[in-house]
C-alpha positions in Angstrom: 0.8 -88.6 44.0 -0.2 -85.3 45.6 -3.6 -83.9 44.3 -5.2 -80.5 44.7 -8.0 -82.0 46.7 -5.5 -83.5 49.2 -3.9 -80.1 49.7 -7.2 -78.4 50.2 -8.2 -80.8 53.0 -7.4 -80.2 56.7 -4.9 -81.4 57.6 -3.2 -80.7 54.3 -1.6 -83.9 52.9 1.9 -82.3 52.6 2.0 -80.8 56.0 3.2 -84.0 57.7 6.5 -83.6 55.8 7.0 -80.2 57.4 7.0 -81.2 61.0 10.0 -79.1 62.0 8.4 -75.9 60.7 5.0 -76.9 62.3 3.0 -75.7 59.2 -0.1 -77.6 60.3 -0.3 -75.5 63.5 0.9 -72.1 62.2 -0.6 -69.6 59.7 2.5 -69.0 57.7 1.4 -66.6 55.0 4.9 -65.4 54.0 5.3 -68.0 51.3 6.3 -65.5 48.7 9.3 -64.4 50.8 10.4 -67.6 52.7 8.5 -70.9 52.5 9.0 -73.6 55.0 11.5 -76.3 54.3 10.4 -80.0 54.2 12.0 -82.1 56.8 14.3 -83.8 54.2 16.2 -80.5 54.0 17.9 -81.4 57.2 18.9 -84.8 55.7 20.7 -82.8 53.0 22.6 -80.7 55.5 23.6 -83.7 57.5 24.9 -85.4 54.3 27.0 -82.3 53.6 28.5 -82.6 57.1 29.1 -86.3 56.7 30.9 -85.8 53.3 33.1 -83.0 54.8 34.0 -85.1 57.9 34.8 -88.3 56.0 36.5 -86.8 52.9 38.0 -83.6 54.5 39.5 -81.6 51.6 38.4 -84.2 49.1 34.8 -83.2 49.9 34.8 -80.9 46.8 34.3 -83.8 44.5 30.9 -84.7 45.9 30.1 -81.0 46.5 30.6 -80.2 42.9 28.4 -83.1 41.9 25.6 -81.6 44.1 26.2 -78.2 42.4 25.7 -79.8 39.0 22.5 -81.5 40.1 21.3 -78.0 41.2 22.3 -76.5 37.9 20.3 -79.2 36.1 17.3 -78.4 38.3 17.4 -74.8 37.2 17.9 -75.8 33.6 14.7 -77.8 33.8 12.8 -74.9 35.5 13.7 -72.4 32.8 13.4 -74.9 30.0 17.1 -74.6 28.9 18.4 -78.1 28.2 22.2 -78.1 28.3 22.3 -74.4 29.1 25.1 -72.6 31.0 24.2 -72.0 34.6 26.3 -70.1 37.2 25.5 -70.6 40.9 25.9 -68.0 43.7 24.9 -67.5 47.3 22.5 -64.7 46.2 21.3 -62.9 43.1 23.3 -59.7 44.1 26.7 -61.3 43.6 25.6 -62.8 40.3 24.0 -59.5 39.0 27.2 -57.6 40.0 29.3 -60.1 37.9 26.8 -59.7 35.1 27.1 -56.0 35.2 30.9 -56.2 35.2 30.7 -58.2 31.9 28.7 -55.6 29.9 30.3 -52.7 28.0 29.4 -49.9 30.4 32.5 -47.9 29.3 31.2 -47.4 25.8 27.5 -47.8 26.6 27.0 -46.1 30.0 23.2 -46.6 30.1 21.0 -49.1 31.8 17.2 -49.5 31.5 15.1 -50.9 34.3 11.7 -50.4 36.0 10.7 -48.8 39.3 9.2 -52.1 40.3 12.4 -54.1 40.7 13.5 -55.9 43.9 16.1 -54.2 46.2 18.9 -56.2 44.6 18.6 -54.2 41.4 17.1 -51.0 42.9 20.0 -50.3 45.3 22.9 -51.4 43.1 21.6 -49.4 40.1 21.0 -46.4 42.3 24.6 -46.5 43.4 25.9 -46.9 39.9 23.8 -43.8 38.9 25.7 -41.9 41.6 28.9 -42.7 39.8 27.7 -41.4 36.4 26.0 -44.4 34.8 22.7 -43.3 33.3 19.9 -45.4 34.8 16.4 -45.1 33.2 13.6 -46.3 35.4 10.4 -47.0 33.5 7.2 -46.8 35.6 5.9 -50.3 36.3 2.2 -49.3 36.0 0.3 -50.0 33.9 1.8 -53.5 33.7 0.1 -54.4 30.5 2.2 -51.9 28.5 5.4 -52.1 30.6 7.3 -54.3 28.2 6.4 -52.1 25.2 7.5 -48.9 27.2 10.8 -50.6 28.3 11.5 -51.7 24.7 11.0 -48.1 23.5 13.8 -46.9 25.9 16.5 -49.2 24.3 19.0 -47.3 22.2 22.6 -47.6 21.0 24.0 -46.2 24.2 22.2 -48.9 26.3 24.4 -51.7 27.7 21.7 -53.7 29.4 18.0 -53.9 30.3 17.1 -55.4 33.7 13.5 -56.4 34.3 11.4 -58.9 36.3 9.0 -61.6 35.1 6.8 -61.1 38.2 6.9 -57.8 40.1 7.8 -58.4 43.8 5.5 -55.7 45.3 2.3 -56.3 43.4 2.6 -59.9 42.1 1.7 -58.9 38.6 3.1 -61.0 35.8 4.8 -58.8 33.2 3.5 -59.8 29.8 5.3 -59.4 26.5 9.0 -59.6 27.5 9.7 -61.1 24.1 9.1 -57.5 22.8 12.0 -56.3 25.1 14.1 -59.2 23.9 13.5 -58.3 20.3 14.4 -54.6 20.9 17.6 -55.7 22.7 18.6 -58.0 19.9 18.3 -55.3 17.3 20.6 -53.0 19.3 23.1 -55.5 20.6 21.9 -54.9 24.2 22.0 -57.5 27.0 18.6 -58.4 28.6 18.6 -59.7 32.2 15.2 -61.2 33.4 14.7 -61.6 37.2 12.6 -64.8 37.5 12.9 -65.1 41.3 9.2 -64.5 41.9 8.1 -66.7 39.0 9.9 -70.0 39.7 7.7 -72.4 41.6 4.4 -70.5 40.9 4.5 -69.3 37.3 5.9 -71.8 34.8 8.9 -70.2 32.9 10.1 -71.2 29.4 12.8 -69.4 27.6 11.7 -70.8 24.2 7.9 -70.2 24.6 8.5 -66.7 26.0 11.0 -65.7 23.3 13.8 -65.3 25.8 16.4 -67.7 24.5 19.0 -64.9 24.2 18.2 -63.4 27.6 20.2 -63.8 30.8 18.0 -65.1 33.7 18.6 -64.9 37.4 16.6 -66.2 40.4 16.9 -68.6 43.3 15.2 -71.1 45.6 14.7 -69.1 48.8 11.1 -68.4 48.0 8.7 -70.8 46.3 11.1 -73.6 45.7 11.8 -74.1 49.4 15.5 -74.5 48.9 16.6 -72.1 51.6 19.4 -69.5 51.4 22.5 -69.8 49.3 20.9 -71.3 46.1 20.8 -68.7 43.4 21.6 -68.9 39.7 22.5 -66.9 36.6 21.6 -68.4 33.2 24.1 -67.3 30.6 22.7 -67.1 27.0 24.6 -68.8 24.1 25.9 -65.6 22.6 27.7 -64.7 25.9 29.6 -68.0 26.2 32.9 -66.1 26.0 31.9 -63.3 28.5 34.7 -62.0 30.7 33.2 -60.6 33.9 35.6 -58.1 35.6 34.4 -59.1 39.0 35.8 -62.7 39.1 37.0 -65.2 41.7 39.6 -68.0 41.4 36.9 -70.7 41.1 36.3 -69.2 37.7 39.7 -70.6 36.5 39.5 -74.1 37.8 39.4 -75.6 34.3 41.3 -72.9 32.4 44.6 -71.9 34.0 45.9 -70.0 31.0 46.7 -66.7 32.7 50.5 -67.4 32.9 50.7 -68.6 29.3 48.8 -65.8 27.6 49.3 -63.0 30.0 45.5 -62.6 30.2 43.1 -63.7 32.9 41.7 -67.1 31.9 38.1 -68.3 32.4 36.6 -71.7 32.8 34.0 -72.7 30.2 30.3 -72.5 30.7 28.7 -71.1 33.8 31.8 -71.5 35.8 33.2 -68.4 34.2 30.9 -66.5 36.5 32.0 -68.4 39.6 33.3 -66.7 42.7 35.5 -68.3 45.3 35.4 -70.7 48.2 31.8 -71.2 49.3 29.7 -73.3 51.7 28.3 -76.2 49.7 25.8 -77.2 52.4 23.1 -75.2 50.7 23.4 -77.2 47.6 23.0 -80.5 49.5 19.9 -79.1 51.1 18.6 -77.9 47.7 19.0 -81.3 46.0 17.3 -83.1 48.9 14.3 -80.7 48.5 14.3 -81.1 44.8 14.1 -84.9 45.1 11.2 -84.4 47.6 9.4 -82.2 45.0 9.8 -84.9 42.4 8.6 -87.6 44.7 5.5 -85.6 45.6 4.7 -84.6 42.0 5.2 -80.9 42.7 5.8 -80.0 39.1 5.8 -76.4 37.8 2.4 -77.0 36.2 0.9 -78.5 39.3 2.3 -75.8 41.6 0.7 -73.2 39.4 -2.6 -74.9 39.7 -2.2 -75.0 43.5 -1.1 -71.3 43.6 -4.0 -70.1 41.5 -6.5 -72.0 43.7 -5.0 -70.6 46.9 -4.8 -67.1 45.7 -8.3 -67.1 44.3 -9.5 -68.4 47.7 -7.7 -65.6 49.5 -9.1 -63.0 47.1 -12.7 -64.1 47.4 -12.4 -64.4 51.2 -11.0 -60.9 51.3 -13.8 -59.6 49.1 -16.3 -61.1 51.5 -15.0 -58.8 54.3 -16.4 -55.9 52.3 -13.8 -53.6 53.7 -13.9 -49.9 52.8 -11.6 -49.4 49.7 -10.0 -46.4 51.3 -8.9 -48.6 54.2 -7.8 -51.6 52.2 -8.3 -52.9 48.7 -6.9 -55.2 46.0 -6.2 -55.0 42.3 -9.3 -56.3 40.5 -8.3 -55.1 37.0 -7.1 -58.5 36.0 -7.9 -62.2 36.7 -5.7 -64.2 39.1 -3.9 -65.7 36.1 -2.3 -62.3 35.6 -0.7 -62.5 39.1 2.1 -64.6 40.6 2.2 -66.4 43.9 0.7 -63.9 46.4 -2.2 -61.6 47.1 -1.1 -58.0 47.4 -3.5 -55.7 49.3 -3.2 -52.0 49.2 -3.6 -50.2 52.6 -2.1 -46.9 53.9 -1.3 -48.6 57.2 -0.1 -51.9 55.8 2.7 -52.3 58.4 0.3 -51.8 61.3 -2.1 -54.4 59.8 0.9 -56.8 59.5 1.6 -56.3 63.2 -2.0 -56.9 64.1 -2.1 -60.1 62.2 1.1 -61.3 63.8 -0.5 -60.7 67.2 -3.2 -63.2 66.1 -0.7 -65.7 64.9 -0.9 -64.9 61.2 2.5 -64.1 59.6 2.5 -61.9 56.5 4.7 -59.1 55.4 4.4 -55.6 54.0 6.2 -53.3 51.5 5.2 -49.7 51.7 1.4 -49.6 51.3 1.2 -53.3 50.2 0.2 -56.0 52.7 1.1 -59.4 51.2 -0.5 -62.8 51.8 1.7 -65.5 50.4 0.2 -69.0 50.6 2.2 -72.3 50.1 1.3 -75.8 49.0 1.4 -77.1 52.6 -1.5 -74.9 53.8 -5.1 -76.1 53.8 -8.1 -74.1 52.6 -9.2 -73.9 56.3 -6.0 -72.2 57.2 -6.2 -69.7 54.4 -9.8 -68.7 55.3 -8.8 -68.4 58.9 -5.9 -66.0 58.0 -8.3 -63.7 56.1 -10.8 -63.9 59.0 -8.0 -62.7 61.3 -7.5 -59.7 58.9 -11.2 -58.9 59.4 -10.7 -58.9 63.1 -7.8 -56.5 62.8 -9.7 -54.2 60.5 -12.6 -54.2 63.0 
């Protein structure tokens, strides 16, 4: 079973399973954006091709079985036994279907924050151009964000859309149960974006008071599932939702349109399904999930690893003693208040990213934020070397 000590060592004990990505010989600090895939991911893709070539059009039987295994994985990750889960290639298509299911005609108001990922930022901005009122609550200070979002909920609000972990700063948003309670009082739908939480910040609908919330996320980042593996959790009260944006896969089990004159929907998460898709990503995802299980990479253990790695990055950065006007970090809260990456504030963050890339350290930047995203397959030595390279760039 994998231990924290074995991951701290050089070479890292997991790195041997990521030979195709060469993680032992590369400083890949983009883990919050796109982690490397274990080699077994290729086995999943080959299995998908094998099923397609042998079964031809009958491949959908085994493909749907893989989809159900992926749904169960997401149920486990959000602590929702038996919950309804819809799958999609990306969160955008799922969020659009969600928005098409809420009552925007009679409640033309959406509440969100100015710290949301581009999926929400862009789509909500476009809806605002068409007359939907979009209220953007300032994300800072994070400690009062949930309370301020809850205060914006009124009888004209159709939905609230917020993140569990902010994608620019890595801050965990506390108190979302306050938002859920406000939404419940007003009959407002709450959508929580958990993409930057899953795999680094344990998520529990019950413990966090979010049993009536919609949840969206995916496996492209910390779960190492690659593209095409996103989900939407449908709360119990929305079991009969009828999204306007709908594909024919949403009627596989309920072909009642001709009988009733009304568009029919399949039960459960399938009512938010689209149309024909490439199932290869689900095969890959299930292979990686099995690998995580074999290696003991549970949400609790991954959180332990993430906190250690981010603390190491933070202390190594502090040791550089860089001028705060050049580059600094948020020291107002302990690392437990952050998600899976270290966000550094620098006016020329993009230039620093380029300088690091020239030295073999891959990071990314968003505006004035330079982001170091570790991953379980990186050793302590690699993390320290990455920050040392930043010191060279600053010099």
